[in-house]
N, C-alpha and C positions, 0 to 999 in steps of 0.2 A: 187696795192691794193690787200690785201688778207683778204677777209671777213671770220670771224669766229663767232661761236655762243658760248656764255658763258651760261652754264646751271647750275642752282642752285636748289638743292632740298629743298622743303618746307614741305615735308610729316610730319615731326616731329612738325611743328608749328600748325597743325590743331587740333581743339578740338576733344577729343576722341568720341564725339557723332556726329561729322560731317559725312556726306556721304563720303567725301574723306578719312577720317581716317578709316571708316568702310570697304570700298570697294576697296581702292587703295593700291598698294604696293609701288608706286612711284608717285610723283608729282613734276615737275620741272618748274620753271620760266626760260624763254629763252630770252637772249638779244643778239642783233647783234652788232658787232664792227669791226673796221678796225684795224688789228693787226700791221699795219705799221704806225699808227697815234696815238701818245700819246699826252696828254695835261698836263699842269702843273696847278694844282688847289692850288695856294699859298703854294706849297711845293717844296722841292728839288727833289722829286721822281715823275716821270711821271705817269699818270693814263690813262686808256682807257675810252672813253666815251661809255657807254653801253646803246643802244637804246632798250627799251622793244619791243619784237617781238611776244611773245606767252606764253601761259601757257598750259601745257599738262600733261597727267597722264597715268599710266598703272594700269589696274585692277589687283587684286590679282588672282593668278592662282588657280582657283576653278573649280570643275566639272560643266558642263553646267547647271545642275539642281540647283546649289547653286549661280549661277551668278545673279546679280540684273536684274530686269525686265527693259524694255526700258524706262518706266516712271521714274524709279529711276535714270537711266543713264542721262536722260534729266535734272533732278533736280541736279545731280552731276555736269553736265556740266555748269549749271547756277551758282552753288556754286563756281566752279573754275574760271569761267569767271568774276564773281563779285569781285574776289580777285586777279585778274591778275595785274601785275605791269603796271603802266602807266607813271611813271616818269623816266627820264634818271638817271643813276647812274654812278659814277666815281669810278673805282676800280684800285688800284695800278697795273701797268704793271707787276711788279715782282711777285705779287701774282698770277695773271692769267697765266703768262708764265710758272709757276711751276706746273700747274694743268695737269692731264693726258689729252692727246689730241687724238681724234679719227677721222677717215675719215668717210664720209657718207657710210653707208652700213656695217661698221665694228664695230658697237657698241656692247659691251658685253650685255648679257641678264640682268645681275645685274649691273646697272649703279652706279657709285660712287655718293656721295652727291653733288660734284661739279666737272665739267669737261668742256672741250672745244671741239667743233666739227669744223673741217676744212670745210669751205663751198666749195669754189672753188676759183681759181684765177680770179677775176673779172667776175662773172657769167652773168652779164648783158651787156657785151661788151661795157663798158665805163660808165655805170650808177653806182651810188654808191650802190644802194640797188636793189635786185631782186623784181619782181612784187609779189603781194599777192598770186596768184595761185602757183608760184614757191615756195614761202615760205610754203604754205599749204601742197604741195606735199612733200617737203623735211621734214618738221616737222612731217608729218604723218608717215614717215619712222623712224624718230628719236624716237618717243614715242609710236607708235603703238596704239592699242585699239581705244579709242574715244577722239582724241585730240580736244582741244578747239581752 
């Protein structure tokens, strides 16, 4: 089993007056999937079952004096959290397999709109998914700043 994370940018979908659009340079929804397990959804091509895991963001690079206050960050976190994905998605394996793939700790500063992160080969020693603390730690490294 090889766990991977599928990351999809949503920064362009936020209304221009939203806190996310004003203060963030990136916002990704993150889904976990097993890259060795495809399923057929009434089609000839297999799809990965994407389990929603997280929504995270990166603030714009601004001088400290221009960065939003903590109260605004808290409101921004609520805004992102309220719009986090909660439903499983099915995405064609061929689409996901063609995306750029990165290893943990090797992410570029400017992330593409859609990409895959190699988790680890069975990080939970037999379990299908890592525990929430492991996910939180990993995704804090992925998105930086104030992940939800």
